C-alpha positions in Angstrom: 0.0 0.0 0.0 1.3 3.4 -1.0 2.3 5.9 1.7 0.8 9.4 1.6 4.1 10.8 0.3 4.2 8.2 -2.4 0.6 8.9 -3.4 1.2 12.6 -4.3 4.5 11.8 -6.0 2.7 9.1 -8.0 0.0 11.7 -8.9 2.6 14.2 -10.0 4.3 11.6 -12.2 0.9 11.1 -13.9 0.8 14.8 -14.8 -1.4 16.2 -11.9 -0.8 19.9 -11.2 -0.2 21.1 -7.7 -3.8 22.3 -7.4 -5.2 19.0 -8.5 -3.0 17.1 -6.0 -4.2 19.3 -3.2 -7.8 18.8 -4.3 -7.4 15.0 -4.4 -5.4 14.4 -1.2 -6.8 17.3 0.9 -3.3 17.9 2.2 -1.7 21.4 2.7 0.1 23.0 -0.2 3.4 23.4 1.8 3.5 19.7 2.6 3.0 18.6 -1.0 5.2 21.2 -2.8 8.4 20.2 -0.9 8.2 16.7 -2.3 7.1 17.4 -5.9 8.9 20.7 -6.7 11.7 18.9 -8.7 9.3 16.7 -10.7 8.4 18.5 -13.9 5.1 18.3 -15.6 4.9 16.8 -19.2 5.5 19.5 -21.9 2.0 19.2 -23.3 0.5 19.9 -19.8 2.8 22.8 -19.3 1.8 24.3 -22.6 -1.9 23.8 -21.8 -1.5 25.6 -18.4 0.3 28.6 -20.1 -2.4 28.9 -22.8 -5.1 28.8 -20.1 -3.3 31.4 -18.1 -2.8 33.7 -21.1 -6.5 33.3 -22.0 -7.6 34.4 -18.5 -5.4 37.4 -18.5 -6.7 38.4 -22.0 -10.3 38.0 -20.9 -9.6 40.1 -17.8 -8.1 42.9 -19.9 -11.0 42.9 -22.3 -13.7 42.8 -19.7 -12.3 45.1 -17.0 -9.4 47.3 -18.2 -10.2 48.5 -21.7 -7.5 51.2 -21.5 -7.9 51.8 -17.8 -5.2 51.8 -15.1 -5.2 49.2 -12.3 -7.2 50.3 -9.2 -5.5 53.1 -7.3 -3.8 54.6 -10.3 -6.5 56.9 -11.7 -5.3 59.5 -14.2 -6.9 62.9 -14.6 -8.4 63.6 -18.1 -8.8 67.3 -19.0 -11.6 67.8 -21.5 -10.8 71.1 -23.2 -7.5 72.5 -24.5 -5.1 74.6 -22.5 -1.6 76.0 -23.3 0.0 73.4 -21.1 -2.0 70.5 -22.6 -1.2 71.6 -26.2 2.5 71.8 -25.1 2.5 68.2 -23.7 0.5 66.6 -26.5 2.7 68.2 -29.2 5.9 67.1 -27.5 4.7 63.5 -27.1 3.7 63.6 -30.8 7.1 64.8 -32.0 10.1 63.7 -29.9 8.0 61.4 -27.8 6.1 58.1 -28.0 2.6 57.2 -27.1 2.4 53.4 -26.9 -0.1 51.0 -25.2 1.6 51.1 -21.9 2.2 54.9 -21.5 3.9 58.0 -22.8 7.6 58.6 -23.3 9.6 61.7 -24.1 13.2 61.9 -25.3 15.4 64.9 -25.6 19.0 66.1 -25.1 17.7 69.5 -23.7 17.5 69.5 -19.9 15.3 72.6 -20.2 12.7 70.7 -22.3 12.8 67.6 -20.1 12.3 69.8 -17.1 9.4 71.7 -18.7 7.6 68.4 -19.7 8.1 67.1 -16.1 6.8 70.3 -14.5 3.7 70.5 -16.8 2.9 66.8 -16.4 3.0 67.3 -12.6 0.8 70.5 -12.9 -1.8 69.0 -15.2 -1.8 65.3 -14.2 0.0 65.2 -10.8 2.3 62.5 -12.2 6.0 61.8 -11.7 8.1 60.0 -14.4 10.6 57.3 -14.5 13.9 59.1 -15.5 16.8 57.7 -17.4 19.8 59.3 -19.1 22.0 57.8 -21.8 25.5 58.7 -20.6 27.0 58.2 -24.1 24.6 60.5 -26.0 23.3 62.7 -23.2 19.7 62.0 -24.3 17.2 62.1 -21.4 14.2 59.8 -21.3 11.2 60.3 -19.1 8.4 57.7 -19.0 4.9 57.7 -17.7 3.6 54.2 -17.6 -0.1 54.5 -17.2 -2.4 52.7 -19.6 -5.1 55.2 -19.1 -2.8 58.1 -19.8 -1.7 56.5 -23.1 -5.3 55.9 -24.2 -6.1 59.6 -23.3 -3.1 61.0 -25.3 -3.7 58.8 -28.3 -7.2 60.3 -28.6 -6.0 63.9 -27.8 -3.2 63.8 -30.3 -5.6 63.0 -33.1 -8.0 65.7 -31.8 -5.2 68.2 -31.6 -4.4 67.8 -35.4 -7.9 69.1 -36.1 -8.2 71.6 -33.3 -4.9 73.4 -34.0 -6.1 74.5 -37.4 -8.8 76.7 -35.8 -6.9 77.5 -32.6 -5.7 81.0 -31.6 -2.3 82.3 -32.9 -0.8 81.9 -29.4 -1.8 78.2 -29.3 -0.5 77.7 -32.8 2.8 79.2 -31.7 3.0 76.6 -28.9 2.5 73.8 -31.3 5.0 75.1 -33.9 7.6 75.8 -31.3 7.3 72.3 -29.9 7.8 71.0 -33.4 10.9 73.0 -34.1 12.3 72.5 -30.6 12.0 68.7 -31.1 12.5 68.2 -34.9 14.1 71.4 -36.1 17.5 73.0 -36.6 19.2 76.0 -38.3 21.5 75.2 -41.2 24.1 77.6 -42.6 26.2 76.4 -45.6 27.9 79.0 -47.7 25.1 81.3 -48.9 22.4 78.9 -47.9 20.7 79.7 -44.6 17.6 77.8 -43.6 15.5 76.6 -40.8 14.6 72.9 -41.2 12.1 70.7 -39.6 12.1 66.9 -40.0 9.1 64.6 -40.0 8.5 61.3 -41.8 4.8 62.0 -41.8 3.9 64.1 -44.9 0.5 64.9 -43.4 2.2 66.5 -40.4 4.5 68.5 -42.6 1.5 69.8 -44.5 -0.1 70.8 -41.3 3.1 72.6 -40.2 3.2 74.5 -43.5 -0.5 75.5 -43.1 0.2 76.9 -39.6 3.3 78.8 -40.8 1.1 80.5 -43.4 -1.0 81.8 -40.6 2.1 83.7 -39.4 2.8 84.9 -43.0 5.9 82.6 -43.1 6.6 80.9 -46.5 8.0 77.4 -46.5 8.4 74.4 -48.8 8.1 70.7 -48.2 10.9 68.5 -49.5 9.3 65.0 -49.6 12.6 63.2 -50.5 14.3 64.6 -47.4 11.1 64.4 -45.3 11.5 67.9 -44.2 10.0 71.4 -44.3 12.3 74.3 -45.1 12.1 78.0 -44.4 14.7 80.2 -46.1 15.1 83.8 -47.3 16.0 86.7 -44.9 12.4 88.0 -44.6 11.0 84.6 -43.7 13.8 83.9 -41.2 13.2 87.2 -39.5 9.4 86.5 -39.3 10.2 83.0 -37.9 12.5 84.5 -35.3 10.0 87.1 -34.3 6.8 85.0 -34.3 7.9 81.5 -33.5 11.6 80.9 -32.8 13.3 78.1 -30.8 12.9 78.0 -27.0 15.7 79.1 -24.8 18.1 76.3 -23.9 17.8 74.4 -27.1 21.4 73.6 -28.0 23.0 71.9 -30.9 25.1 68.8 -30.4 28.7 70.0 -31.0 30.0 66.5 -31.0 28.3 65.5 -34.2 30.7 64.6 -37.0 29.0 67.0 -39.5 28.8 69.9 -37.0 30.6 73.1 -38.3 30.5 74.9 -35.0 32.4 72.5 -32.7 31.1 74.4 -29.7 27.9 74.5 -27.7 25.5 77.0 -29.2 21.7 77.6 -28.9 19.7 77.2 -32.0 18.4 80.7 -31.6 22.0 82.0 -31.5 22.7 80.3 -34.9 19.4 81.8 -36.3 20.7 85.2 -35.3 24.0 84.5 -37.0 22.2 83.3 -40.2 20.1 86.5 -40.4 23.1 88.8 -39.7 25.0 87.1 -42.5 22.8 88.5 -45.2 24.2 91.6 -46.8 22.3 94.8 -46.2 
């Protein structure tokens, strides 16, 4: 006759799970686990358990979460548009990322990182995870809230429509976010221009439309996936009406950099404008 120990070892060898053995023998989990922990289940049973577990998690997400945070992590969801919300949505759209798990923003500028942090705290009362790439100097701040990601996905699409009819001051916030994240000033011989990069042609067309509202002429170069502003008059208008934010510096360590020193983009824009002959 089999002893109690031999019974649950025998059941394990037949492919019984820990739960099934507990149910069959009516013995405590701790007693059984010690003797069967080194006896593996057959591969087909292990696969079946994993599939069942994945199915339960998926059903839970569909039924209960649907883009919501776990209990205790409720995220505020402002309805209308404010300057701060336009600023945040624009930066997450340009140098950021809105994925299923949350919102991420990357930038080398400590000023911009600090501004995004401050406004996220003011509007949503949230603190980020913070990481710096020591080799490149790029800062990465992350807000891992499913509900926040769902909110900003909807708001980013809404902003593309709203910004067309927004006030000039709101359009300036959106354009400045674009050029702070995706723009630069380029001076090569007699060619001076402000450039903005974006792989999305629809977004470049939107930027061009908004620049027209400030009477700034531009052209889209599809091959280079960029929008270009050149000519002294247009550069002066850009400087006076949009410009780069303070603290947006070039990377002097880039191989193709002609400056080899730390300069603000707005400083280079001044140099470009002054270089035109009167």
